[in-house]
KEKE-3310 file (N, C-alpha, C; in steps of 0.2 Angstrom, whole numbers, plus 5000, padded with zeros to 4 digits):
npx = (5047:5036:5019:5006:4989:4979:4968:4966:4961:4953:4950:4941:4940:4934:4946:4946:4943:4954:4962:4953:4949:4961:4963:4952:4954:4966:4962:4953:4961:4970:4987:4995:4996:4993:4992:4987:4984:4968:4958:4944:4929:4912:4896:4891:4896:4910:4920:4921:4925:4937:4937:4931:4941:4953:4951:4956:4965:4965:4974:4975:4982:4976:4970:4956:4945:4948:4946:4932:4927:4932:4924:4911:4911:4913:4901:4892:4895:4900:4897:4883:4884:4895:4905:4911:4919:4922:4932:4936:4950:4957:4973:4990:5003:5020:5030:5020:5017:5019:5007:4998)
npy = (4910:4906:4909:4911:4909:4918:4925:4941:4947:4961:4970:4983:4991:4995:5000:4994:4981:4974:4964:4953:4951:4947:4935:4928:4927:4920:4908:4904:4900:4909:4913:4923:4942:4959:4975:4991:5009:5016:5028:5038:5041:5035:5027:5029:5041:5052:5047:5056:5058:5058:5048:5037:5031:5025:5018:5002:4994:4978:4966:4951:4937:4923:4906:4903:4896:4899:4913:4913:4908:4917:4929:4924:4923:4936:4942:4935:4938:4951:4961:4965:4972:4980:4994:4989:4984:4973:4966:4957:4953:4947:4940:4938:4928:4928:4916:4909:4898:4900:4905:4895)
npz = (4952:4965:4967:4979:4979:4990:5004:5009:5024:5031:5045:5052:5068:5084:5096:5108:5106:5102:5108:5110:5096:5090:5097:5093:5079:5078:5084:5075:5064:5058:5055:5058:5060:5057:5064:5064:5069:5065:5057:5052:5043:5043:5040:5052:5055:5061:5074:5088:5101:5114:5124:5118:5112:5099:5082:5076:5062:5058:5049:5041:5032:5024:5020:5010:5017:5030:5030:5028:5039:5049:5044:5046:5060:5064:5059:5067:5081:5083:5073:5077:5089:5090:5083:5069:5054:5040:5026:5012:5001:4986:4986:4980:4986:4989:4996:5002:5009:5022:5027:5027)
capx = (5044:5030:5014:5000:4983:4976:4964:4968:4955:4954:4944:4942:4936:4935:4953:4945:4942:4960:4964:4948:4949:4967:4962:4947:4956:4970:4958:4949:4966:4975:4994:4998:4991:4996:4987:4989:4979:4964:4953:4940:4922:4908:4889:4889:4899:4916:4921:4924:4926:4943:4935:4929:4947:4953:4950:4962:4964:4968:4974:4978:4982:4973:4967:4949:4941:4949:4943:4925:4926:4932:4919:4905:4911:4912:4894:4888:4897:4903:4893:4877:4886:4901:4907:4916:4918:4927:4931:4941:4953:4961:4980:4995:5008:5027:5031:5013:5017:5019:5000:4993)
capy = (4912:4903:4914:4907:4913:4918:4930:4946:4949:4967:4971:4989:4990:4999:4997:4990:4974:4972:4958:4948:4950:4943:4928:4925:4925:4914:4902:4902:4897:4914:4911:4930:4947:4966:4980:4998:5013:5018:5034:5040:5042:5030:5028:5032:5048:5052:5046:5062:5059:5054:5042:5032:5027:5026:5012:4999:4990:4972:4963:4944:4934:4917:4903:4905:4893:4903:4919:4913:4907:4924:4933:4921:4924:4943:4943:4932:4940:4958:4966:4967:4975:4985:4997:4984:4982:4969:4965:4952:4954:4941:4942:4932:4929:4925:4912:4908:4892:4903:4907:4889)
capz = (4959:4966:4970:4981:4980:4997:5005:5014:5028:5034:5050:5056:5074:5090:5098:5114:5104:5099:5111:5108:5089:5089:5100:5089:5072:5079:5086:5069:5060:5056:5058:5060:5059:5057:5067:5064:5070:5059:5058:5046:5044:5039:5040:5059:5056:5064:5082:5090:5108:5116:5128:5114:5109:5092:5079:5073:5056:5058:5043:5041:5026:5026:5015:5009:5022:5036:5029:5028:5046:5052:5043:5050:5068:5065:5058:5073:5088:5083:5069:5080:5095:5089:5076:5065:5047:5037:5019:5010:4995:4984:4985:4978:4991:4989:5002:5004:5013:5029:5029:5026)
cpx = (5037:5025:5009:4994:4980:4971:4967:4961:4957:4948:4946:4937:4938:4942:4952:4944:4948:4962:4960:4948:4955:4966:4957:4950:4962:4967:4955:4954:4971:4982:4998:4994:4996:4990:4990:4983:4975:4959:4950:4933:4917:4901:4887:4893:4906:4916:4924:4927:4932:4942:4933:4935:4947:4952:4956:4960:4968:4968:4977:4977:4981:4971:4959:4944:4942:4946:4935:4923:4927:4926:4912:4905:4910:4904:4890:4889:4899:4899:4887:4878:4891:4901:4913:4914:4923:4926:4937:4943:4957:4968:4984:5001:5014:5028:5025:5012:5017:5012:4995:4994)
cpy = (4909:4908:4909:4911:4913:4924:4935:4949:4955:4968:4978:4989:4995:4996:4993:4983:4971:4965:4952:4946:4945:4936:4925:4923:4920:4908:4899:4900:4902:4912:4918:4935:4954:4970:4987:5003:5015:5024:5035:5041:5037:5032:5030:5038:5047:5050:5052:5063:5055:5048:5036:5028:5028:5019:5009:4996:4984:4968:4956:4941:4926:4913:4905:4902:4897:4910:4919:4911:4913:4928:4931:4923:4932:4945:4941:4936:4948:4963:4969:4972:4980:4988:4993:4984:4977:4968:4960:4954:4948:4944:4936:4934:4925:4922:4911:4902:4894:4904:4901:4884)
cpz = (4959:4970:4973:4982:4987:4998:5011:5018:5032:5039:5053:5062:5079:5093:5105:5112:5102:5102:5109:5101:5088:5091:5095:5082:5072:5080:5079:5063:5057:5059:5060:5058:5059:5060:5067:5066:5064:5061:5051:5048:5040:5040:5047:5060:5059:5072:5084:5097:5110:5120:5124:5111:5102:5089:5077:5066:5057:5052:5044:5034:5027:5020:5015:5015:5029:5036:5030:5036:5050:5051:5046:5057:5069:5064:5064:5079:5088:5079:5073:5086:5095:5083:5073:5058:5045:5030:5018:5003:4993:4983:4983:4982:4989:4996:5006:5009:5021:5032:5029:5032)
residu = (UNK:UNK:UNK:UNK:UNK:UNK:UNK:UNK:UNK:UNK:UNK:UNK:UNK:UNK:UNK:UNK:UNK:UNK:UNK:UNK:UNK:UNK:UNK:UNK:UNK:UNK:UNK:UNK:UNK:UNK:UNK:UNK:UNK:UNK:UNK:UNK:UNK:UNK:UNK:UNK:UNK:UNK:UNK:UNK:UNK:UNK:UNK:UNK:UNK:UNK:UNK:UNK:UNK:UNK:UNK:UNK:UNK:UNK:UNK:UNK:UNK:UNK:UNK:UNK:UNK:UNK:UNK:UNK:UNK:UNK:UNK:UNK:UNK:UNK:UNK:UNK:UNK:UNK:UNK:UNK:UNK:UNK:UNK:UNK:UNK:UNK:UNK:UNK:UNK:UNK:UNK:UNK:UNK:UNK:UNK:UNK:UNK:UNK:UNK:UNK)
# end
């Protein structure tokens, strides 16, 4: 079995950003993604009002250079203006050629 070392980029953001974030990560080199609803509490507390909408968790598996581009773009365009967090994990992927 061939395992390929890649990066799992996870972004938790306001749901209103979903379309824009998907466009951004694809433009930056991601081949695919998964999005699920997310909720929780962080440094800004819980989001309690319905009109705020829910959060999403967007995940994409990418080569390291794509992960770095995504993080740089988030830092530049999203972190200063929106409730967004992102983190990267090392993953070993079967059929990794689908992500390169």
